[in-house]
VMD Tcl script that draws the C-alpha trace (Angstrom):
set ca {
  {146.01 -11.68 241.79}
  {148.94 -13.91 240.91}
  {151.91 -14.49 243.19}
  {155.37 -14.35 241.70}
  {157.38 -17.54 242.22}
  {160.95 -18.50 241.43}
  {161.98 -22.10 240.79}
  {165.26 -23.82 239.98}
  {165.31 -26.43 237.22}
  {167.96 -28.64 235.71}
  {169.06 -26.87 232.48}
  {168.05 -29.81 230.27}
  {164.62 -30.03 231.95}
  {164.14 -26.28 231.50}
  {165.00 -26.47 227.77}
  {162.56 -29.36 227.28}
  {159.79 -27.52 229.13}
  {160.38 -24.32 227.14}
  {160.31 -26.31 223.90}
  {157.04 -28.00 224.93}
  {155.51 -24.60 225.81}
  {156.58 -23.23 222.41}
  {155.05 -26.27 220.66}
  {151.78 -25.54 222.50}
  {151.98 -21.86 221.55}
  {152.03 -20.66 225.18}
  {154.59 -19.03 227.43}
  {156.82 -21.07 229.71}
  {155.07 -19.46 232.71}
  {151.63 -20.47 231.39}
  {152.91 -23.99 230.76}
  {154.12 -24.27 234.38}
  {150.82 -22.81 235.68}
  {148.82 -25.38 233.70}
  {150.97 -28.27 234.92}
  {150.60 -27.18 238.55}
  {146.84 -26.61 238.18}
  {146.39 -29.99 236.49}
  {148.41 -31.77 239.18}
  {146.47 -30.18 242.03}
  {143.04 -30.54 240.45}
  {140.08 -28.36 241.24}
  {139.87 -26.85 244.71}
  {137.44 -28.51 247.09}
  {134.27 -26.48 247.57}
  {134.11 -24.66 250.88}
  {131.35 -25.68 253.24}
  {128.43 -23.30 253.37}
  {128.35 -21.84 256.88}
  {124.57 -21.57 256.76}
  {124.35 -25.34 257.37}
  {125.29 -24.63 260.99}
  {122.23 -22.53 261.65}
  {118.92 -24.03 262.73}
  {120.56 -27.31 263.76}
  {118.67 -27.24 267.02}
  {115.46 -25.76 265.73}
  {112.48 -26.88 267.77}
  {108.94 -25.81 268.45}
  {109.90 -23.91 271.58}
  {112.79 -21.50 271.82}
  {115.66 -22.35 274.12}
  {118.27 -20.33 275.89}
  {121.25 -22.66 276.22}
  {123.13 -20.30 278.51}
  {120.20 -20.19 280.91}
  {118.94 -23.77 280.55}
  {122.16 -25.73 280.11}
  {121.98 -27.42 283.53}
  {118.46 -28.64 282.85}
  {119.38 -29.77 279.33}
  {122.39 -31.75 280.55}
  {120.37 -33.30 283.40}
  {117.65 -34.37 280.96}
  {120.18 -35.92 278.58}
  {121.89 -37.80 281.43}
  {118.52 -39.00 282.72}
  {117.54 -40.32 279.29}
  {120.88 -42.11 279.04}
  {120.32 -43.58 282.50}
  {116.93 -44.92 281.45}
  {118.55 -46.88 278.62}
  {120.29 -49.03 281.18}
  {123.73 -50.66 281.03}
  {125.35 -50.85 277.62}
  {122.76 -48.53 276.09}
  {120.14 -51.30 275.94}
  {116.58 -50.73 276.95}
  {116.08 -52.44 280.26}
  {113.66 -52.47 283.14}
  {114.56 -48.88 283.96}
  {113.54 -47.81 280.46}
  {110.05 -49.35 280.83}
  {109.30 -47.32 283.94}
  {108.31 -43.71 283.57}
  {109.82 -42.05 286.64}
  {109.54 -38.34 287.18}
  {111.87 -36.23 285.09}
  {114.29 -33.81 286.74}
  {112.49 -30.63 287.65}
  {113.40 -27.43 285.90}
  {114.61 -24.63 288.08}
  {112.48 -21.52 288.04}
  {114.21 -18.17 287.78}
}
mol new
graphics top color blue
foreach p $ca { graphics top sphere $p radius 0.5 }
foreach p [lrange $ca 0 end-1] q [lrange $ca 1 end] { graphics top cylinder $p $q radius 0.2 }
display resetview
């Protein structure tokens, strides 16, 4: 559905635009629509929301609400093992025990 719009033009500019539209064999309104559409270009495609699903797909199912504490602890522990500055250091070569998961 089209939206009705009102614009104000300089009289000389309006006459020139109406003359150009007549030369093209189209209405003044169509001429203005084409100019606006050409200036704006094609609309950018909208992102497909389905790309958000299955981002965290893994072999085992997870319940983030239930397991978030364990998941955060594991991520922090892995970061700790990298050592200062994110480099692999002596701590990364050891294989200390991982944080234990709470049983419910």
